[in-house]
C-alpha positions, 0 to 999 in steps of 0.5 A: 891329988892324982893326975887323973883327978886333976884332968877330970876336974878341969875337963868337967868344968871345961865341958860345961863351959863349952856346952854353955858357949855353944848354947849361947851361939845357938840362942844368938842364931835363933834370936836373929832368925826370929824375924823369919815366920814360924814354919815346918821348914824353920823348925826342921832347921833348928831341930837339926841345929840342936841335934848337931850341937848335942851330937858334938857334945856327946862325942866330946864327953865320950872322947874325953873319957868323962861321960861315956854314952853307949846306945843299944839298939838305937837303929831299931827305932822305927823310921818312916812311920807316921810319927812316934812317941818315945818315952824314957825314964829320967835319971839325969839332965843329960838324958834329953841331950843323949836322945836328941844327939841320935834323933835329928828331927825329934821334938820334946816337951820342956819345963816352962823355966827353959824359956828364960834359959839363955843357953837353951830357951831361944833354940828350943822355941825355934825348934818347935819344942813345946812348954809343959804349962799349956794344959790340954792345949799342949797335948793337942799341939803335941799330938798334931806334931806327932801325927804330922810325922815328928818323933816326940820325946817325953819323960812320963815321970815329969821330973828326974828320978831321985837317986835311989828311986827306981821310977816315979809314977807315970803321968798319962799325957804321953799315952793320950798323945799317942792315941790322939795321933794314932801312933805307937810308943817306943820305950827307952831305958836310960841307965847311969853308972854315976849321979851325973846331973841327978836330981838334988845335985847342983849342976856346978858340983862335979859328980864322980867321974868318969861315968857311963850312960847306957841307952837301951831301946825297948819294946814298941807299944801299939796304942789301939783306941779300945785299950784302957790308959791305965792298962797301958801305963801299968805295962809300961811301968812294969817294963821300966821297973824290970832291971836292965839286962846285965849285958848292957852294964857289962858291955864296953864295946861300940854300940850295936844290936846287942839284944834280940829284936824288940817285940811289938805288941798291942794292949787289949781290954 
């Protein structure tokens, strides 16, 4: 076994341990703060806490040369808008961590099992994140939060994309949320060089490392009330199935505006 292999082995499990400990500390603070009434101010505080926790995690994995994350065009995500729905593909459990690390006041929709997760559950609830088992009510609540100015991160596939599959069918809920809130949809493509925390792979089983993730900001999709949901989904599906730009995979420099400005467009009948 080489020195690099030994370093990678211990580095991976040390990183998992630190993620768990930071998450438990965050959950403890969230539980103690449970006596406070739920309000936009308390949700903002815990959204910031989650953001800083995940930003530190991504900084560490990049610094340790275990999981190197590169952001392309992240500065082009609109700011100062009246809310935004950010839709991304979902190759890895690290996806939400990578996105929340750069979006300090974003919210997301999580699987109901997260409620019982001692590392993530309490913090997710206090940050105002929404469980996906609420049916139409969760769509209405999500739309209300977006209309109030939040950025909502969604993975329209509903689960991680299995390795070897380009994209699962997209669920229409995120389009309905954007239409009800009267906001645009920002597309983001996530590309992973290795199957890190991929579907069908146990989190405790060390993946091939080092690995790299590229977060590419795509087009901004306006959602007029006259547009058919099926047409919007077809356009978004086509963009995600288009291979990522070769310059993303080849780039090994610091994040920056690598591509021409994104194109905003409106779908029509």
